[in-house]
N, C-alpha and C positions, 0 to 999 in steps of 0.2 A: 581295807587294807587288812583289817583284823581277820577277815575270812581267809586272806593270803597266809597269814601268820599261822592260823590255825591249821590249815593244809600242810603246810611245811613241818609242822610239829607232830605229825602222824606218822605212824611206822609204815603204814600201807602205802603212802605217797612213796617214801623211800624206796619201799619193796618194788614198786612198780617201776621206779626209775632205774634201778639195778636191772631189772627184768628187760625194760625197753632197751638200754644201752646195750646188753649181752650182744646182739647180732651186730651192732654196731662196732663194738671192738673187734671182733673177729674180722668183719670186712675192712675196717680201718687199718688194722695191722698189716691184712694182706696188701693194701694199695700202699702204705709205708714202706713195705720191703722192695714192692716194684720200684718206686719212686727213687729210693735209696740207691738203687742199682743203675737209675737213669732212664727208667721207663715209665711213662704216664699210662696207666691202664685204665682207659674209659669204658673198658667193657665190663667194669664192675656191675653195673645195674642189671645187665643181662646174666652175669655170672652167679649173681645173688638169685635170680629168678631160677634158673637152671638148677642150683643147689637145692633151693626149696622144692622144686618139683621133684627132682630125683630121688632126695631123700624122703619124701612124702610116699611116692609111688613104691620104694623099695620095702618100706614097712607096711604099706597097704597092701603088698601082695605077701607078706609073711616075714619078711626079715626083721631080725632084732633092731631096737632103736639104734644101737651103736653101729650096725652095719649100715643103718640108713644113712648116718652121718658120714660113713666111709666112703658109701657110694656117691653121696652130694660131693665128697672132696675129690673123688676121683674124675667126676663130670667137670667140676670146675677146672680141675687140673688139665683135661683134655682142652678145654676152650682156653687155657693159657698156654698151652702148646700151640696150639693155632695162632694166637696174638704174637706170643714170643718169636715164631718162625718168620711171621710176615714183617715184623717190626726191627729185630736184631739183626740177623744175617741178611735179610732182603732189604733192610733199611727203609721201609714204606713208611707213610707218616702214621705215627702213633695216635691221633686224633682220629683218622678215618678208619683205621683197623679197628680202634676200641669201639667207635660208635657201630661198626659193622657187626663185632662182635655182639655187641649188646642186643641189635636188631635179631641176629641169627639165633642167639641163646635164647631168647624171649619167645621168639616165634615158634621155634623148636618146642618149647615147653606147652605152649598154648595149643600146638597143633597136635602134638603127643596125646596131650589131657583129652582133645575132643576125639581123637581116634579109639582112645581107650574107652571114654565114657561119653558115648555121643549123645545118650538119652537123659543123663543126669541133671538136674536143675538145682540141687544142693549140693555141694561138695561132701563127699563122704569122709567120716572122721576116723582117726586112729587113735590108739592109746598114747598120748605123747609121754615125755619124761615128767615124773612126779617131783614135787620139791622133796629134797634130801637134808632135814634140819639137822646140824651140827650138834651132837650132845653137849650140853653145858654153854656153849656158844650161843645157841638159838634160844635161850631163856633170857640173854641181856636184853634190858627196856630199850626200846626204840632200835639199835642195832641189829639185835638178835634176829627179829623179822627180816629187817632190811637187807642183812649181809649174809646171815648164817642160816637161813631156810628157803635157799633157792634150789634149782634143779642144777644136776650134774653139768650140764653145758655152760650154765652161767659160772660156776667155779673153775671151768675150763678155760672159759674166757679170760678170767684174770690172771690165772696161772699162765697162760699162753702170752700175756702181756709181759709178764717177769721174763720168761723164756725169750722172747725176742729182744728184749732190752740187754738180757745178758749176752745173747749170741753178737749182737750189733757192737756191743763196746767191751766186750771181755774175752773175744776168741778171734783167733786168725780169719776165720771165715767171714766174721762181720768186719774186720777190717778191711778184707779184700772186697767185700760187697760194697763198703762205702768208698772205697777207692775206685772202683769201676764206675761210680756215680758222680765221683767228683773230677777225676782226670784219668780217664780209659787209657791214653797214650802212656802216662807214666806206669799203670798199672800192668799194661802189655809189655813194658820193657822190664819189668820185674819177672816176668815169666808168666804171668796171671791170664788166664783165658778170659778176656772181657764178653765174648760171645757166650761161652758157658755159663758164666757167673749170672749174667743177665738174663739168659733163657731161664736157667734154675729159679731165679728170684720170680719172675713172671709165673712160672709154673706152681711154685708154693704159693705165691701170695695169692694167685687166682683160686687154688685150693681152700685157703682160709677165707675167701670171700664166698665160696660156696656154702662152706660150714656155717658162716652167718645166716646165709639164706635159709639154710635146713633149720636153723634154730627157729624160724618163725613157723614152720609146719610141725616139727618135730617136739616143739617145747612151748611154743606160745599159742598157736591157734588151732594145733591138731587137725588140720586140713588144709588143701591147697585150693586157691581160689586166685582169679585173675587181678591183677594190680596189687598183689598183697604186698611187694616189695615197695612200692609207693615212693619212689625216688630215694631211698634209703642209700643206695649206691652213690647219688650224687653229694649227698650229706656227708659220706664217709670221705670222698675226696676234699671236699672243706675242712673236715676235721684233720686231716694230714698236714694241711697249711697251717690250721689253728695251731696244731702240736708241734710247729716248727720241725716236722720229720722226726720227732721224738716220741718213742712208745708210750713213755709216761705220761706226757702231756696230751698226747692223742687221746688217752683213756680218760683223761680228765675231762677234754672237750666232749667226748662221746656222753659222760655222765651228765655234762652241762646240758646238751641239747636234750637227753633223755628227761631230765628234770623240767625244763620247759614244756616238753611233750605232755608229762603226766600231769603238770600243773593246768594246762590248758583243759585238759579233759575234766578234771574236777571244778575249775572254773564255771564251765558250763553248766554246773549242776547247783551252782550257789544263786544268791540274789542277782550277782552279776550278770550272769547268763540269761536273766530274764529281760535285763535291759540293752544288752549288746549283742549284736547278731553273731550267730555260732562261727561266722567266716572268719570275724577277727580274732577268734580263740584258736582257729585253725592255723592262722598265719602267724600267731605269736610266735612259736618256737623258731620258725625259719627267720622273723625278723630279728628276735634276739640273738639268734646263732650268727646272722650277717652282721651285726653290730660288734659282737664278741670277735670275728673273724676280722673285721677291720682293725680292731683295736691290738689284737694280739699278733697279727701277721705283719705288723709294720718292721717288726725287727727278725722277722724270720729269714735265715739264709738257707735259700733254695739249693740244692744239688746242684754243682756247677754244670755238669753234663746233663742234666735232666732234658730228655727229648731230643739229643743230639746224637744220631747214628755214628757208629765208629767202624771204621774198615781199617785194619791192620795194614799199616805202611803209609797211610795217607795222615796230612797233618791237618 
């Protein structure tokens, strides 16, 4: 136990936690926006992959880093448009379409990578975002390195969480978005376009998911390789439930999962790691997250119209 406490009291542990949480925050907020409007987006895993690939390839071909982020967002929005078109106006199964989008986006990324670099054995690297210490704040013991010595994309993730919360709960747009996810018939009776709002939410949410994927290549790993998303999209769906469809709680859930992940990496390097098989450590963040999900989701209120197609004029 003393080894665990020693890890928890280091600045490097919390810096790694915030860094691991950043892509999860982007993608979780994107999924939350979709579900608040009544659409379950199971395409999130593939959209994160296409975002990671598109952002990386744009920068690899000479674009600035922020252009890479924008390219990733546009790619995600394109797949979001596909998902929204099939599920909202046509009313197809959100489960089937979402899984189809994941498979399509993932295979498109891998196929294009092999076409571009058929003979490459090790992924080419790019110059990623560099840490931007905030003067004064970065010198604070423990908190300085953890919170105020991160990359620009990490700062953007937390700013985005605040923006999403403000839009959802302090603006007419947010009220309309929540209305079509709770009672689309009543929203339509007030003159709101349920189809337009839901499609817009899925497109914007998918763009944010892709930005989360681009974080992995443009800020974390500096290259693209297969399986790099590694189930993070599915975790983000669970984090939305963990956060009870509220941005603040969802961000806390992302940080909690990231802390478990950062902890298991460090535990493997301690005396405990010499005794316990490493597979147990790899399982640890998922097991603890499932337990936390079970505890926190018991009182969660699911958007009433989630996964329910809406056709104007039908009851």
